[in-house]
C-alpha positions in Angstrom: 90.5 -47.0 181.5 88.5 -49.0 184.0 86.4 -52.1 183.2 83.0 -51.6 181.7 79.7 -53.5 182.2 77.9 -53.8 178.8 74.2 -54.0 178.3 73.8 -57.6 177.1 70.5 -56.7 175.4 72.5 -54.5 172.9 75.1 -55.4 170.3 78.4 -55.7 172.1 80.5 -54.4 169.1 78.4 -51.1 169.0 78.9 -50.5 172.7 82.6 -51.3 172.6 83.0 -48.9 169.6 81.1 -46.0 171.3 83.0 -46.4 174.6 86.4 -46.6 172.9 85.6 -43.7 170.6 84.7 -41.6 173.6 87.9 -42.6 175.4 90.0 -41.6 172.4 88.3 -38.3 171.8 88.5 -37.4 175.4 92.2 -38.5 175.5 91.6 -41.1 178.2 93.5 -43.2 175.6 96.2 -40.9 174.4 97.6 -40.6 170.8 100.0 -43.4 169.9 99.0 -45.5 173.0 99.1 -49.2 172.3 95.7 -50.9 172.4 95.8 -54.6 173.2 92.9 -56.8 172.1 93.4 -59.0 175.1 93.2 -56.0 177.4 90.1 -54.8 175.7 88.4 -58.2 175.9 89.1 -58.2 179.6 87.9 -54.7 180.2 84.6 -55.2 178.3 84.1 -58.9 179.2 83.7 -59.9 175.6 85.3 -62.2 173.0 87.7 -60.9 170.3 85.1 -60.7 167.6 83.2 -57.5 168.9 86.5 -55.9 169.8 87.9 -56.4 166.3 84.7 -55.1 164.8 84.9 -52.0 167.0 88.6 -51.4 166.2 88.0 -51.7 162.5 85.3 -49.1 162.7 87.6 -46.8 164.7 90.3 -47.3 162.1 87.8 -46.1 159.4 87.1 -43.0 161.6 90.9 -42.3 161.6 91.1 -42.8 165.4 93.0 -46.1 165.4 96.0 -47.4 163.4 96.2 -51.1 162.9 99.6 -52.5 161.8 99.7 -56.2 161.0 102.4 -58.0 163.0 103.1 -54.8 164.9 100.0 -54.0 166.9 97.2 -51.6 167.2 97.6 -48.0 168.4 95.6 -44.9 169.0 96.1 -42.7 166.0 98.0 -39.5 166.3 96.1 -36.3 165.6 96.7 -35.8 161.9 96.7 -32.1 161.1 95.7 -32.5 157.5 92.5 -34.2 158.5 91.9 -31.6 161.2 92.2 -28.8 158.5 89.6 -30.6 156.4 87.2 -30.9 159.3 87.9 -27.2 160.1 87.0 -26.2 156.5 83.7 -28.2 156.5 82.7 -27.1 160.0 83.4 -23.4 159.4 81.3 -23.4 156.3 78.3 -25.0 158.1 78.6 -23.0 161.3 78.9 -19.6 159.7 75.8 -20.3 157.6 74.0 -21.5 160.7 74.8 -18.5 162.8 73.7 -16.1 160.1 70.3 -17.8 159.9 70.1 -17.8 163.7 70.7 -14.0 163.7 67.7 -13.5 161.4 65.5 -15.5 163.7 66.9 -14.6 167.1 64.4 -14.0 169.9 64.3 -13.4 173.7 64.1 -17.1 174.5 67.2 -17.8 172.5 69.0 -14.9 174.1 68.1 -16.3 177.6 69.2 -19.8 176.7 72.6 -18.6 175.4 73.1 -16.3 178.5 72.5 -19.2 180.8 74.9 -21.4 178.8 77.6 -18.7 178.9 77.3 -18.5 182.7 77.7 -22.3 182.9 80.8 -22.1 180.7 82.4 -19.6 183.1 81.6 -21.7 186.1 83.1 -24.8 184.6 86.1 -22.9 183.3 86.8 -21.4 186.7 86.4 -24.9 188.3 88.9 -26.4 185.8 86.2 -28.8 184.7 87.3 -29.5 181.1 84.6 -32.2 180.5 81.9 -29.9 181.8 83.2 -27.0 179.7 83.3 -29.2 176.6 79.6 -30.1 177.1 78.7 -26.4 177.6 80.6 -25.7 174.3 78.5 -28.3 172.5 75.3 -26.9 173.9 76.3 -23.4 172.9 76.5 -24.4 169.2 73.4 -26.5 169.4 71.4 -23.6 170.8 72.4 -21.6 167.7 71.4 -24.4 165.4 68.1 -24.7 167.2 67.5 -21.0 166.8 68.2 -21.2 163.1 65.5 -24.0 162.9 68.3 -26.2 161.5 69.2 -28.5 164.4 69.7 -31.4 162.0 72.7 -29.5 160.6 74.3 -29.7 164.0 74.0 -33.5 163.8 75.8 -33.4 160.5 78.6 -31.3 162.1 79.0 -34.0 164.7 80.2 -36.3 162.0 83.0 -34.1 160.8 84.4 -32.8 164.1 85.6 -35.9 166.0 89.3 -35.1 165.3 88.7 -31.5 166.2 87.2 -32.6 169.6 90.4 -34.5 170.5 92.3 -31.2 170.4 89.5 -29.5 172.3 89.6 -32.0 175.2 93.4 -31.5 175.6 93.2 -27.7 175.2 90.4 -27.4 177.8 92.9 -28.3 180.5 94.5 -24.9 179.9 92.6 -21.9 181.5 94.1 -19.6 178.8 92.3 -21.6 176.1 88.9 -21.7 177.9 89.1 -17.9 178.5 89.7 -17.4 174.8 86.8 -19.6 173.8 84.4 -17.8 176.2 85.5 -14.4 174.8 84.8 -15.7 171.3 81.4 -17.1 172.3 80.5 -13.7 173.9 81.3 -11.9 170.6 79.0 -14.3 168.8 76.3 -13.7 171.4 76.5 -9.9 171.0 76.2 -10.2 167.2 73.2 -12.5 167.6 71.5 -10.2 170.1 72.0 -7.4 167.5 70.3 -9.5 164.8 73.3 -8.9 162.5 73.9 -12.0 160.3 77.1 -10.6 158.7 78.7 -9.7 162.1 77.6 -13.1 163.6 79.1 -15.0 160.7 82.4 -13.1 161.0 82.5 -13.7 164.8 81.9 -17.4 164.1 84.5 -17.5 161.4 87.1 -16.1 163.9 85.9 -18.7 166.5 86.5 -21.5 164.1 90.1 -20.5 164.0 90.5 -21.3 167.7 91.7 -24.8 166.8 94.8 -23.2 165.2 95.5 -21.4 168.4 95.1 -24.5 170.4 97.5 -26.4 168.2 100.1 -23.7 168.5 99.9 -24.0 172.3 99.8 -27.8 172.4 102.3 -28.9 169.8 105.4 -27.7 171.7 104.2 -29.5 174.8 102.7 -32.7 173.2 104.7 -32.9 170.0 104.2 -36.7 169.8 100.5 -36.3 169.7 100.5 -34.7 166.3 101.5 -35.6 162.8 101.3 -33.7 159.5 
């Protein structure tokens, strides 16, 4: 990670927290990597107090492990917590897409088609970050079409651990191709105005995290814990 310039008009601890959370979720800081308070103070140009507040919040999120007398480390990806997030997200997203199918219109179809085109372009370019943002937009379009965009904000709170896997998996073209195919199946069901078919397509899509773990665990075994 490179040094950051903070906005001195805003609380330093909040900014340090957000920047570190993003670095962990995107795997700029990798699972089990040591995190030095001194290093962070130098990077952000702040005292120990806002850094400690940020680290405590990240520990509460399950993203940081703090061991007294041993040090502070980026938490491994704990699969039990991922499964809990998967359960909650699947329930919400399948309900959202069913409602979206009932309300789907030409504007929604156009927005989703443009999004799918961007996904393909970013996937072909090997732009994992761009693909991740396209993926986020895909699901938000569905929530907006359902007139339940606030539910997407709720989903954000349960999927941080899921997103860590997504950022690593997006480096693999096989994974991004699989995700696009799943998104296309959802788009077809939405265009048909078929809530049951859309829900089943979304349910299948929510299992993509299992496929990603199967691919990643043999290569990055130290990243994961049960």
